[in-house]
C-alpha positions as a LaTeX table, in Angstrom:
\begin{tabular}{lrrr}
\hline
Residue & $x$ (\AA) & $y$ (\AA) & $z$ (\AA) \\
\hline
Met1 & 0.00 & 0.00 & 0.00 \\
Ala2 & 1.28 & 3.47 & $-0.86$ \\
Lys3 & 2.28 & 5.73 & 1.98 \\
Pro4 & 0.29 & 9.02 & 2.05 \\
Lys5 & 2.30 & 12.14 & 1.29 \\
Ser6 & 2.94 & 14.39 & 4.25 \\
Lys7 & 1.87 & 18.00 & 4.07 \\
Pro8 & 4.50 & 20.70 & 4.45 \\
Pro9 & 4.34 & 22.48 & 7.81 \\
Arg10 & 2.32 & 25.67 & 7.72 \\
Asn11 & 3.00 & 28.87 & 9.54 \\
Ala12 & 1.32 & 28.95 & 12.97 \\
Asp13 & 0.35 & 32.61 & 12.43 \\
Glu14 & $-1.83$ & 31.84 & 9.40 \\
Pro15 & $-5.34$ & 30.45 & 9.85 \\
Ala16 & $-5.96$ & 27.09 & 8.23 \\
Pro17 & $-8.06$ & 27.18 & 5.04 \\
Val18 & $-11.67$ & 26.06 & 5.44 \\
Arg19 & $-14.06$ & 24.79 & 2.75 \\
Val20 & $-17.59$ & 26.17 & 3.12 \\
Leu21 & $-20.70$ & 26.60 & 1.04 \\
Pro22 & $-21.11$ & 30.14 & $-0.34$ \\
Leu23 & $-23.90$ & 30.94 & 2.13 \\
Gly24 & $-21.44$ & 30.11 & 4.93 \\
Leu25 & $-19.12$ & 32.96 & 3.95 \\
Arg26 & $-18.72$ & 35.72 & 6.54 \\
Ile27 & $-17.63$ & 39.32 & 6.28 \\
Gly28 & $-13.84$ & 39.38 & 6.60 \\
Asp29 & $-13.20$ & 35.96 & 5.03 \\
Arg30 & $-10.45$ & 35.94 & 2.39 \\
Leu31 & $-10.65$ & 34.13 & $-0.94$ \\
Thr32 & $-7.67$ & 33.48 & $-3.21$ \\
Asp33 & $-7.78$ & 32.85 & $-6.95$ \\
Glu34 & $-5.53$ & 33.36 & $-9.97$ \\
Thr35 & $-6.21$ & 37.12 & $-9.98$ \\
Gly36 & $-5.28$ & 37.76 & $-6.34$ \\
Val37 & $-6.65$ & 37.86 & $-2.81$ \\
Trp38 & $-10.23$ & 39.02 & $-2.22$ \\
Glu39 & $-11.98$ & 39.89 & 1.05 \\
Val40 & $-15.72$ & 39.36 & 1.63 \\
Ile41 & $-17.34$ & 42.74 & 2.37 \\
Gly42 & $-21.04$ & 41.83 & 2.12 \\
Arg43 & $-23.31$ & 38.98 & 3.16 \\
Pro44 & $-24.01$ & 36.41 & 0.48 \\
Phe45 & $-27.44$ & 36.39 & $-1.15$ \\
Met46 & $-29.23$ & 33.85 & $-3.34$ \\
Thr47 & $-30.69$ & 34.36 & $-6.83$ \\
Ala48 & $-32.14$ & 32.17 & $-9.60$ \\
Gly49 & $-34.45$ & 30.30 & $-7.27$ \\
Gly50 & $-31.70$ & 29.49 & $-4.79$ \\
Lys51 & $-29.35$ & 27.96 & $-7.36$ \\
Thr52 & $-26.67$ & 30.69 & $-7.35$ \\
Ala53 & $-25.05$ & 32.59 & $-4.51$ \\
Asn54 & $-23.70$ & 36.12 & $-4.98$ \\
Val55 & $-21.02$ & 37.52 & $-2.68$ \\
Arg56 & $-19.70$ & 41.08 & $-2.65$ \\
Val57 & $-15.89$ & 41.07 & $-2.43$ \\
Lys58 & $-13.08$ & 43.65 & $-2.41$ \\
Arg59 & $-9.53$ & 43.18 & $-3.67$ \\
Val60 & $-7.08$ & 43.34 & $-0.77$ \\
Glu61 & $-4.30$ & 45.11 & $-2.72$ \\
Ser62 & $-6.56$ & 47.79 & $-4.25$ \\
Ala63 & $-10.00$ & 49.34 & $-4.02$ \\
Ala64 & $-11.56$ & 47.13 & $-6.72$ \\
Glu65 & $-14.94$ & 45.65 & $-5.76$ \\
Met66 & $-17.07$ & 43.06 & $-7.52$ \\
Ile67 & $-19.83$ & 40.54 & $-6.98$ \\
Arg68 & $-18.63$ & 36.93 & $-7.27$ \\
Val69 & $-21.21$ & 34.35 & $-8.38$ \\
Tyr70 & $-20.99$ & 30.74 & $-7.18$ \\
Gly71 & $-23.24$ & 27.75 & $-7.62$ \\
Ala72 & $-25.12$ & 27.21 & $-4.35$ \\
His73 & $-23.74$ & 23.65 & $-4.12$ \\
Glu74 & $-20.04$ & 24.59 & $-4.73$ \\
Arg75 & $-17.60$ & 24.63 & $-1.84$ \\
Val76 & $-15.33$ & 27.66 & $-1.51$ \\
Thr77 & $-11.92$ & 27.60 & 0.19 \\
Val78 & $-11.47$ & 30.55 & 2.57 \\
Lys79 & $-9.13$ & 31.76 & 5.25 \\
Arg80 & $-11.05$ & 32.87 & 8.30 \\
Ser81 & $-9.75$ & 35.91 & 10.14 \\
Gly82 & $-11.30$ & 35.14 & 13.53 \\
Gln83 & $-10.23$ & 31.52 & 14.10 \\
\hline
\end{tabular}
């Protein structure tokens, strides 16, 4: 049987990433994608009969804001600020 790979040690100062549904996002959570780091600045809300979740986010490095759209069933990886 193959031995599972060990994970590299992470910095104790950083919060561990958490996977949540879009409605579980909280103000202050940080999302990372290929364009940069985004911070949640508004509560998520549902549209299209509860099939999509919209979240208002702000880019950490600049003042750019946008609404991110996720499928209601998708899990999102976030870093929680208060854990």
